C-alpha positions as CSV (number, residue, x, y, z in Angstrom):
1,M,71.4,-1.3,-111.4
2,T,71.4,2.4,-110.6
3,R,74.5,4.0,-112.0
4,H,76.6,5.9,-109.5
5,T,76.9,9.1,-111.7
6,P,78.7,12.1,-110.5
7,E,75.4,13.8,-109.8
8,F,74.3,10.8,-107.7
9,M,77.5,10.8,-105.6
10,R,77.3,14.6,-105.1
11,A,73.8,14.2,-103.8
12,R,74.9,11.4,-101.5
13,T,77.8,13.5,-100.2
14,S,75.5,16.4,-99.6
15,N,73.3,14.1,-97.6
16,L,76.2,12.9,-95.5
17,S,77.0,16.5,-94.6
18,L,73.8,16.5,-92.6
19,R,74.9,13.7,-90.4
20,S,74.6,15.6,-87.1
21,L,71.0,16.3,-87.9
22,A,70.5,12.7,-88.9
23,M,71.8,11.6,-85.5
24,E,69.3,13.8,-83.8
25,Q,66.6,12.2,-85.9
26,S,68.0,8.8,-84.9
27,M,67.6,9.6,-81.3
28,A,64.1,10.9,-81.8
29,A,63.2,7.7,-83.7
30,T,64.7,5.6,-81.0
31,R,62.6,7.3,-78.4
32,S,59.5,6.5,-80.5
33,E,60.2,2.7,-80.6
34,V,57.1,0.6,-80.1
35,V,58.8,-2.6,-79.0
36,D,62.5,-2.9,-78.1
37,N,64.5,-2.0,-81.3
38,K,61.4,-2.0,-83.4
39,V,61.1,1.4,-85.0
40,D,57.7,2.9,-85.8
41,A,56.8,2.0,-89.4
42,K,56.6,5.7,-90.3
43,N,60.3,6.0,-89.2
44,M,61.9,3.5,-91.5
45,N,64.7,6.0,-92.5
46,P,68.2,4.4,-92.1
47,E,69.1,6.9,-89.4
48,A,66.5,5.4,-87.1
49,F,68.5,2.2,-86.8
50,I,71.9,3.6,-85.8
51,K,71.5,3.6,-82.0
52,P,69.6,0.3,-81.8
53,Y,72.4,-1.3,-83.8
54,L,75.1,0.2,-81.6
55,D,73.3,-1.0,-78.5
56,F,73.0,-4.5,-79.9
57,M,76.7,-4.7,-80.8
58,T,77.8,-3.5,-77.4
59,E,75.4,-5.6,-75.3
60,N,75.7,-8.9,-77.2
61,P,79.4,-9.8,-77.7
62,T,79.1,-13.6,-78.1
63,V,77.1,-15.8,-80.4
64,F,75.1,-17.0,-77.4
65,H,74.2,-13.5,-76.3
66,A,73.1,-12.7,-79.9
67,V,70.7,-15.6,-80.0
68,G,69.4,-14.7,-76.6
69,Y,68.8,-11.1,-77.9
70,F,66.9,-12.3,-81.0
71,K,64.8,-14.7,-78.9
72,E,63.8,-11.9,-76.6
73,K,62.8,-9.6,-79.5
74,L,60.9,-12.4,-81.3
75,A,58.9,-13.3,-78.2
76,K,57.9,-9.7,-77.7
77,A,56.8,-9.6,-81.4
78,G,54.5,-12.5,-80.9
79,Y,56.6,-15.3,-82.2
80,T,56.2,-18.8,-80.7
81,E,59.2,-21.0,-79.9
82,L,59.2,-24.5,-81.4
83,S,61.3,-27.1,-79.7
84,S,63.0,-29.5,-82.1
85,R,62.2,-32.3,-79.7
86,D,58.5,-31.8,-79.9
87,N,56.0,-32.9,-82.6
88,W,55.1,-29.9,-84.6
89,A,51.9,-31.5,-86.0
90,G,48.9,-29.2,-85.4
91,K,51.1,-26.4,-83.9
92,L,51.6,-24.3,-87.1
93,E,49.0,-22.5,-89.0
94,P,48.7,-19.7,-91.6
95,G,49.2,-16.3,-90.1
96,G,51.5,-17.8,-87.3
97,K,55.0,-16.6,-86.4
98,Y,57.6,-19.1,-85.1
99,Y,61.2,-19.6,-84.2
100,T,63.5,-22.4,-83.3
101,T,67.1,-22.7,-82.2
102,R,70.0,-25.2,-82.2
103,N,72.9,-25.4,-79.7
104,G,71.9,-21.9,-78.4
105,S,74.1,-20.5,-81.2
106,S,71.9,-20.7,-84.3
107,I,68.4,-19.5,-84.8
108,I,65.6,-19.6,-87.5
109,A,62.5,-17.5,-87.4
110,F,59.7,-17.4,-89.9
111,A,56.3,-15.8,-90.4
112,V,53.6,-17.8,-92.3
113,G,51.3,-15.8,-94.7
114,E,47.7,-15.9,-93.8
115,A,46.9,-17.1,-97.4
116,Y,49.6,-19.8,-97.3
117,K,48.9,-23.1,-99.2
118,P,51.1,-26.2,-99.2
119,G,53.7,-25.9,-101.9
120,N,54.1,-22.1,-101.8
121,G,57.6,-20.8,-101.4
122,F,59.8,-19.3,-98.8
123,A,61.5,-15.9,-99.0
124,M,64.7,-16.7,-97.1
125,I,67.6,-14.7,-95.7
126,A,70.5,-16.6,-94.3
127,G,73.7,-15.5,-92.6
128,H,76.0,-16.1,-89.7
129,I,76.5,-14.6,-86.2
130,D,79.8,-16.2,-85.2
131,A,82.9,-14.0,-85.2
132,L,86.6,-14.3,-84.8
133,T,87.4,-14.9,-81.2
134,A,89.7,-16.7,-78.7
135,R,88.1,-19.4,-76.5
136,L,89.2,-20.6,-73.2
137,K,90.8,-24.0,-73.3
138,P,89.2,-26.9,-71.3
139,T,92.0,-26.4,-68.8
140,S,92.6,-22.7,-68.9
141,T,94.8,-22.4,-65.8
142,K,98.5,-21.7,-66.6
143,P,101.5,-21.5,-64.3
144,N,102.3,-18.0,-63.1
145,T,105.1,-16.3,-65.0
146,H,107.1,-13.6,-63.3
147,G,104.1,-12.7,-61.2
148,Y,101.5,-12.7,-64.0
149,V,98.4,-14.7,-64.0
150,Q,97.8,-15.9,-67.5
151,L,94.9,-17.6,-69.3
152,G,95.0,-20.5,-71.7
153,V,93.0,-19.7,-74.8
154,A,92.7,-21.1,-78.3
155,P,92.1,-19.0,-81.5
156,Y,88.8,-19.4,-83.3
157,A,88.9,-18.6,-87.0
158,G,92.2,-16.7,-87.0
159,A,91.8,-14.6,-83.8
160,L,94.9,-13.5,-81.7
161,G,96.4,-11.8,-84.7
162,E,98.0,-8.3,-84.6
163,T,94.7,-6.4,-84.1
164,W,94.1,-8.4,-80.9
165,W,97.3,-7.2,-79.2
166,D,97.2,-4.5,-76.6
167,R,93.4,-4.4,-76.7
168,D,91.0,-4.2,-73.8
169,L,89.5,-7.7,-73.6
170,S,86.8,-9.1,-71.5
171,I,85.2,-12.6,-71.1
172,G,81.7,-13.9,-71.8
173,G,79.8,-16.9,-73.0
174,R,77.7,-19.6,-71.6
175,V,78.0,-21.6,-68.3
176,I,76.6,-25.1,-67.7
177,V,75.2,-25.2,-64.1
178,R,73.5,-28.0,-62.2
179,D,70.8,-27.2,-59.6
180,P,72.0,-28.8,-56.4
181,K,68.3,-29.3,-55.2
182,T,66.8,-30.8,-58.4
183,G,69.9,-32.2,-60.1
184,K,68.7,-30.5,-63.4
185,T,71.2,-28.7,-65.6
186,S,70.7,-25.3,-67.3
187,V,72.6,-22.9,-69.4
188,R,73.4,-19.4,-68.1
189,L,74.8,-16.5,-70.1
190,V,77.5,-14.4,-68.6
191,K,79.7,-11.4,-69.6
192,L,82.0,-9.3,-67.5
193,D,81.5,-5.6,-68.1
194,W,85.1,-4.5,-67.7
195,P,88.4,-5.5,-69.4
196,I,90.1,-8.2,-67.5
197,A,92.5,-9.6,-70.1
198,R,95.2,-8.2,-72.4
199,I,97.8,-9.6,-74.8
200,P,100.9,-7.5,-74.2
201,T,103.3,-6.7,-77.1
202,L,107.1,-6.4,-76.9
203,A,108.8,-3.1,-77.4
204,P,110.4,-2.9,-80.9
205,H,113.8,-2.0,-79.5
206,F,114.3,-5.5,-78.1
207,G,114.9,-6.5,-81.7
208,L,112.5,-9.4,-81.6
209,G,109.4,-7.5,-82.7
210,M,105.8,-8.4,-83.1
211,T,105.6,-9.4,-86.7
212,G,102.3,-11.2,-86.9
213,R,104.3,-14.5,-87.1
214,N,104.6,-14.8,-83.4
215,N,103.9,-18.2,-81.7
216,R,100.3,-18.2,-80.8
217,E,100.8,-20.8,-78.0
218,T,103.7,-19.0,-76.2
219,E,103.9,-15.4,-77.3
220,M,100.2,-14.4,-77.5
221,V,99.0,-15.5,-74.0
222,P,96.6,-13.1,-72.3
223,I,97.4,-11.7,-68.8
224,I,94.4,-11.5,-66.5
225,G,96.0,-10.5,-63.1
226,L,99.0,-10.4,-60.8
227,D,100.2,-12.9,-58.2
228,N,103.5,-12.0,-56.5
229,S,103.1,-14.4,-53.6
230,D,106.3,-16.2,-54.6
231,L,108.3,-13.2,-53.5
232,S,107.0,-13.5,-49.9
233,S,109.4,-15.2,-47.5
234,A,106.5,-16.3,-45.3
235,S,105.3,-19.7,-46.1
236,T,101.9,-19.7,-47.7
237,S,99.5,-22.5,-48.2
238,P,98.3,-23.2,-51.7
239,E,95.0,-21.7,-52.7
240,Q,92.0,-23.9,-52.0
241,V,90.8,-25.9,-55.0
242,L,87.4,-24.5,-55.9
243,G,84.8,-27.1,-56.4
244,G,86.9,-29.9,-55.1
245,Q,89.5,-32.1,-56.7
246,G,88.5,-33.4,-60.1
247,S,85.9,-30.8,-60.6
248,F,85.7,-28.6,-63.7
249,T,86.4,-25.5,-61.8
250,S,89.6,-27.0,-60.4
251,T,91.0,-26.6,-63.9
252,Q,90.3,-22.9,-64.2
253,P,92.0,-19.9,-62.6
254,P,90.4,-19.6,-59.1
255,K,89.8,-15.8,-59.3
256,L,88.1,-16.2,-62.6
257,V,85.9,-18.9,-61.2
258,K,85.0,-16.6,-58.3
259,L,84.2,-13.7,-60.8
260,I,81.9,-15.8,-62.9
261,S,80.2,-17.3,-59.9
262,K,79.6,-13.9,-58.5
263,E,78.1,-12.7,-61.8
264,L,75.7,-15.6,-61.8
265,D,75.0,-15.6,-58.1
266,I,76.5,-19.1,-57.6
267,T,77.8,-20.0,-54.2
268,D,78.7,-23.7,-54.7
269,H,81.5,-23.8,-57.3
270,S,81.0,-27.5,-57.8
271,T,77.7,-26.9,-59.5
272,I,79.5,-25.3,-62.5
273,L,79.9,-28.3,-64.8
274,N,81.6,-26.6,-67.7
275,W,81.6,-23.4,-69.6
276,E,82.2,-22.0,-73.1
277,L,83.8,-18.7,-72.6
278,E,85.6,-16.4,-75.0
279,L,87.5,-13.2,-75.1
280,F,86.0,-10.1,-76.7
281,D,86.8,-6.5,-77.3
282,C,84.8,-4.7,-74.7
283,Q,85.1,-1.2,-76.2
284,P,81.5,0.0,-77.0
285,A,80.3,0.3,-80.6
286,T,80.3,4.0,-81.6
287,V,79.7,6.4,-84.4
288,G,82.8,8.2,-85.7
289,G,83.9,10.6,-88.5
290,M,83.5,14.3,-88.8
291,D,79.8,14.0,-89.6
292,K,79.4,10.7,-87.6
293,E,79.1,8.9,-90.9
294,F,81.0,5.8,-89.7
295,I,80.4,3.0,-87.2
296,F,83.4,1.6,-85.4
297,A,82.7,-1.7,-83.6
298,G,84.0,-5.2,-82.9
299,R,82.4,-8.3,-84.5
300,I,80.8,-6.4,-87.4
301,D,81.4,-9.6,-89.4
302,D,78.8,-10.7,-89.2
303,K,76.6,-9.2,-86.6
304,L,75.8,-6.5,-89.2
305,C,73.9,-8.3,-91.9
306,S,72.4,-10.7,-89.3
307,W,71.0,-7.9,-87.2
308,A,69.7,-6.1,-90.3
309,A,67.9,-9.2,-91.5
310,F,66.2,-9.9,-88.2
311,M,65.1,-6.3,-87.9
312,A,63.7,-6.6,-91.5
313,L,61.7,-9.7,-90.4
314,L,60.3,-7.9,-87.4
315,H,59.3,-4.9,-89.6
316,A,58.0,-6.9,-92.6
317,K,54.4,-6.2,-93.6
318,A,51.7,-8.7,-92.6
319,D,49.1,-8.6,-95.3
320,P,46.1,-11.0,-95.3
321,S,46.7,-11.8,-99.0
322,E,50.3,-13.0,-98.4
323,A,50.6,-16.6,-99.4
324,G,54.3,-17.3,-98.8
325,I,56.6,-17.7,-95.8
326,K,59.2,-15.1,-94.7
327,L,62.2,-16.6,-93.0
328,V,65.5,-15.6,-91.5
329,A,68.2,-18.1,-90.5
330,L,71.4,-17.2,-88.7
331,F,74.1,-19.8,-88.2
332,D,77.1,-20.5,-86.0
333,D,80.5,-21.7,-87.2
334,E,80.6,-20.0,-90.6
335,E,84.0,-18.7,-90.0
336,I,85.4,-22.2,-89.6
337,G,83.6,-23.9,-92.4
338,S,80.0,-24.5,-91.2
339,L,80.6,-28.2,-90.7
340,L,79.1,-28.6,-87.2
341,R,75.4,-29.4,-86.7
342,Q,74.6,-25.7,-85.9
343,G,76.4,-24.6,-89.1
344,A,74.9,-24.0,-92.5
345,K,76.2,-27.4,-93.8
346,G,74.1,-29.1,-91.1
347,N,70.5,-30.0,-91.7
348,F,69.1,-27.2,-89.5
349,L,67.5,-25.1,-92.2
350,P,66.2,-27.9,-94.6
351,I,64.8,-29.9,-91.7
352,T,63.1,-26.8,-90.2
353,I,61.5,-26.0,-93.5
354,E,60.4,-29.6,-94.1
355,R,58.9,-29.9,-90.7
356,A,57.1,-26.6,-91.0
357,V,55.7,-27.5,-94.4
358,E,54.7,-30.9,-93.1
359,S,52.8,-29.4,-90.1
360,L,51.1,-26.8,-92.3
361,A,50.2,-29.4,-94.9
362,S,48.8,-31.9,-92.4
363,S,46.3,-29.3,-91.2
364,S,45.5,-27.7,-94.6
365,K,42.0,-28.1,-96.0
366,T,43.6,-28.7,-99.4
367,T,45.6,-31.7,-98.2
368,T,43.6,-34.7,-97.1
369,T,46.1,-37.5,-97.0
370,A,49.6,-37.9,-95.5
371,A,50.7,-39.3,-98.8
372,A,50.6,-35.8,-100.3
373,I,53.3,-34.8,-97.9
374,G,56.7,-35.9,-99.2
375,P,59.4,-35.2,-101.8
376,G,56.9,-33.9,-104.3
377,L,55.6,-31.2,-102.0
378,M,59.0,-30.3,-100.8
379,G,60.4,-30.1,-104.4
380,Q,57.5,-27.8,-105.2
381,T,58.2,-25.7,-102.1
382,Y,61.9,-25.3,-102.9
383,A,61.3,-24.5,-106.5
384,S,59.1,-21.7,-105.5
385,S,61.6,-20.3,-103.0
386,F,64.4,-17.8,-103.0
387,L,67.5,-17.5,-100.7
388,V,69.4,-14.3,-100.0
389,S,72.7,-15.3,-98.6
390,S,73.8,-12.4,-96.6
391,D,77.3,-11.7,-95.4
392,V,79.4,-8.6,-95.1
393,T,81.6,-7.7,-98.1
394,H,84.7,-5.6,-98.7
395,A,84.2,-1.9,-99.2
396,A,86.5,0.0,-101.5
397,H,89.7,0.7,-99.6
398,P,91.2,4.2,-99.7
399,N,94.8,3.1,-98.8
400,F,95.0,0.0,-101.0
401,P,93.4,1.0,-104.3
402,Q,95.2,-1.9,-106.0
403,T,92.7,-4.2,-104.3
404,N,89.6,-2.4,-105.7
405,L,88.1,-3.5,-109.0
406,A,86.5,-0.7,-111.0
407,G,82.7,-0.8,-110.9
408,H,82.8,-3.6,-108.4
409,S,84.0,-2.1,-105.2
410,P,81.0,-0.9,-103.1
411,R,81.0,2.3,-101.0
412,L,79.8,2.9,-97.5
413,N,76.4,4.5,-96.8
414,V,75.1,3.8,-100.4
415,G,73.4,0.4,-100.2
416,V,73.9,-3.4,-100.1
417,A,76.1,-5.0,-102.7
418,L,75.2,-8.0,-104.9
419,C,78.3,-10.2,-104.7
420,V,79.5,-12.2,-107.7
421,D,82.3,-14.8,-108.1
422,A,83.0,-16.6,-111.3
423,S,84.2,-19.6,-109.5
424,A,80.9,-20.0,-107.6
425,H,82.1,-19.0,-104.2
426,M,79.0,-16.9,-104.4
427,T,75.5,-17.9,-105.6
428,T,74.6,-14.8,-107.6
429,D,73.9,-15.2,-111.3
430,S,72.2,-13.2,-114.0
431,V,68.7,-14.3,-113.0
432,S,69.1,-13.8,-109.3
433,M,70.8,-10.4,-109.8
434,A,67.9,-9.2,-112.0
435,I,65.4,-10.4,-109.4
436,L,67.1,-8.5,-106.6
437,D,67.6,-5.4,-108.7
438,R,63.8,-5.5,-109.2
439,V,63.3,-5.8,-105.4
440,A,65.5,-2.8,-104.9
441,E,63.5,-0.8,-107.4
442,L,60.3,-1.6,-105.6
443,A,61.8,-0.9,-102.2
444,G,63.5,2.3,-103.2
445,C,67.0,1.0,-102.6
446,V,70.3,1.2,-104.4
447,N,72.1,-2.0,-105.2
448,Q,75.9,-2.0,-105.6
449,R,78.1,-4.6,-107.1
450,H,81.1,-6.5,-105.6
451,M,83.5,-8.7,-107.3
452,I,87.2,-9.4,-106.5
453,R,90.1,-8.9,-108.9
454,N,91.3,-11.9,-110.8
455,D,94.6,-11.8,-108.9
456,S,92.8,-11.9,-105.5
457,R,91.4,-14.7,-103.4
458,S,87.7,-14.8,-102.6
459,G,86.1,-15.6,-99.3
460,G,83.0,-17.8,-99.0
461,T,79.4,-17.6,-97.6
462,V,76.7,-19.9,-96.5
463,G,74.9,-19.4,-99.9
464,P,76.4,-22.1,-102.0
465,M,76.0,-24.9,-99.4
466,L,72.4,-24.0,-98.6
467,S,71.2,-23.4,-102.2
468,A,72.8,-26.7,-103.2
469,A,71.2,-28.6,-100.4
470,M,67.7,-27.3,-101.1
471,G,67.9,-26.5,-104.8
472,V,66.6,-23.0,-104.4
473,K,67.4,-19.9,-106.5
474,A,69.8,-17.7,-104.6
475,A,72.0,-14.6,-104.6
476,D,74.7,-13.3,-102.3
477,V,74.2,-9.9,-100.8
478,G,76.6,-8.1,-98.5
479,I,76.8,-4.8,-96.5
480,P,80.2,-3.2,-97.1
481,Q,82.8,-2.8,-94.4
482,L,86.4,-2.0,-93.9
483,S,89.0,-4.0,-91.9
484,M,87.3,-7.3,-92.3
485,H,88.5,-9.9,-89.7
486,S,90.1,-7.2,-87.5
487,I,89.1,-7.1,-83.9
488,R,87.5,-3.8,-84.6
489,A,86.0,-2.9,-88.0
490,T,84.2,0.0,-89.8
491,T,81.0,0.3,-91.7
492,G,78.8,3.3,-92.6
493,S,76.4,4.7,-90.0
494,L,73.6,4.4,-92.5
495,D,74.5,0.9,-93.5
496,P,72.6,-1.1,-90.8
497,G,69.4,0.8,-91.7
498,L,70.1,0.5,-95.5
499,G,70.4,-3.2,-94.9
500,V,67.1,-3.3,-93.0
501,K,65.4,-1.4,-95.8
502,F,66.7,-3.8,-98.5
503,Y,66.0,-7.0,-96.6
504,K,62.5,-5.8,-95.7
505,G,62.0,-5.0,-99.3
506,F,63.0,-8.5,-100.3
507,L,60.7,-10.1,-97.7
508,D,57.8,-7.8,-98.7
509,H,58.2,-7.8,-102.5
510,W,59.6,-11.3,-103.3
511,A,56.2,-12.8,-104.0
512,A,55.2,-10.0,-106.4
513,V,58.6,-10.2,-108.2
514,D,58.2,-14.0,-108.5
515,R,54.8,-13.6,-110.1
516,E,56.4,-11.3,-112.7
517,W,58.8,-14.1,-113.7
518,R,56.1,-16.7,-113.7
519,A,53.6,-14.6,-115.7
């Protein structure tokens, strides 16, 4: 670990005072991108990743949009999509690059070294891309109240709290559509690019107050429009049921159905079979602070570590001598316990690794019989692998110093933090910490430490469940942020790039570090 001496921190502060120049460099680096959001290898400075990260955060508000973004970038980088329904035998080979998805909300991508041999290990980074949100209920239409059109939503992972009140909210997600000509169904992504919803608060002088303990069913209902037709003395016929009686769209606010249909160029509302839409803060991600040293954005937890990990994979070196596999896995549902099939407690990562190894082994010149492919080979593979569980962590807080633990509260714009928990909510131990400190040394990074106070409660990550399922060595790594679980949070403007630098260092140097331990 590099000690944060006064001299070190003074140098860091001096660097931060040049933020305006850094932003100019960032813009120049962005203009020199070779493939969308892939920075020239000569421009791996953290400033080069500021604008690409801001664009990603603004343009991909839901988990489905994030997966779509990653798929697009992987395809442009030469990765081949693997369908879980297909037989992978004969499709994978050393030097190949592949990705697969589950539920449209989780994704795994991996690059096979040209010198790969069955039994060699994986350098893995795993995280999550879901975030706190509020999802539309299956029947989201609500009776008008005093002229307001309201929307029925349900909180996901604690959303609708105080930070959601009086915010500009929009709607996005996925829509299930049937083609009227072929009868086939497809999934379409949609997002409205202006705020259409708001959760209004009550003025404090009413004496009731907004205390954070308000009823989420009755006192936190978004408004999405006005309808004062009940004030008209003229008789009005009820609005036509869109899609027909008994259709899915008949259970949704008619104007919202029309808006979504217009966005997707749908003329027959009955072809919308269902949707999975959610509210999101539509204020763009932006830099802030006197020297633009902060990033303010929604959904930083955890579209920060996940984006940095994927950028690291895209920028990882491809050397003919590499004999391992580099992999990044991003999951849905971490914020609610990871129990669904697209969550980390499902079999998505282990089965993907096993199928990949099986395919590679079946075509390997060193493996001649199917009998060699089984628990023994997978045990050897997992024993030779390492998992970096990556999730945002708490930065030292200036207004609540009582929550900070001396020597264990990371700062912004310094580097990733190795996260430790004595009760095993994190996977980091002395061995894995030493390994990642060596990675940081080789990559030119600074590793910080994070640990909660004994009188605090720890959160959790995907690390323990994945390392236990596969039996791989692991450590928890986080990029620091302020205001975790708020609708809008803060990180350092250098932190996305510092994350890319560390994760790339891990993917590029893991094999060499592993050889040092096995020597």
